[in-house]
Steps between C-alpha positions, in 0.01 A plus 500: 500500500343489155265221393543355152190433291538133594444592865857404589692757708747698288806604699629739234504864605240733355631677184348785302575735210332835440560822312757723668374823655693818581478396865701183425810676364679555835454134597617393153815710547561332839470154343714607204773612744497150657530344155781736404693421820465125446510462121635822354176581314483755363868499404521878546288623791285789371525846658120503529384138524130588523526695176704217343212261571254734330710634213419452136187436298338264752217276392461371856677408822403233749600398850483161663442406858559201719314459829384860478838669440618652173787286368532556126457731203488496119434760230396487139591781262545594140862447402720796576852609423738227611248215474658249263242220494230696311738572214623140481147359507383747236792423267437125529126527449482772235300722732534842657641562848158637592356149490691400814468571870799480735474312829731677745570604859430146619619423851396279790608543861764242596286357783206445260681295239389145435129590505467563124458876553724580201293270278176663618633847426635404157168331421313822583725709275476249214121487533479880477735512199292242315175674596641806323604297194871541581776240511685479837880521497766581758867574557699368796861551601680178403663472843155465662492122466201456735281732293606333174424159651152618601421631152623179339297283745196701395571427131647835393730466198847654494531707182860618553760613747642839404741752646350835597693815591342644817761771554850595391637247750229233509420241234248236603397171338121492455285192434193578287194277536165455324196358679378154407241499224 
């Protein structure tokens, strides 16, 4: 049991966020597989999920825990090919794409939901983006209503919903968000 600063017992489970290490990747992949089985995220399961979590120009990756176990993940990167939100934000703000940072690879184990783990992880990524003088943005598949609801509860602003061609046979609707000011 935790004790709040008021001295009153706090029955909430112990939560934490820290920078991801190479040793966390296998556990992250295990959690991601649970999320994929339950929610279909990511839409297309990667051939090498550990590499997928670490791909791109990463600015940082963090993991979250609940009662000692790893239950969530988020990354922050420079916008890459296929990231729509940096371009939209830049066009609307008369800035370059390089002024943004993309929050991505966010997932929380199904059994850990309801403990504000997603909000903690997003907060960490946003804090790092702002520390670097970058504006946080993100893309989410429009069919992921739970993720969109989380971002909107946290004050993220929907910039647009656009169609994106992922392959010759797959077009996906993407919601592009900008962090609250």
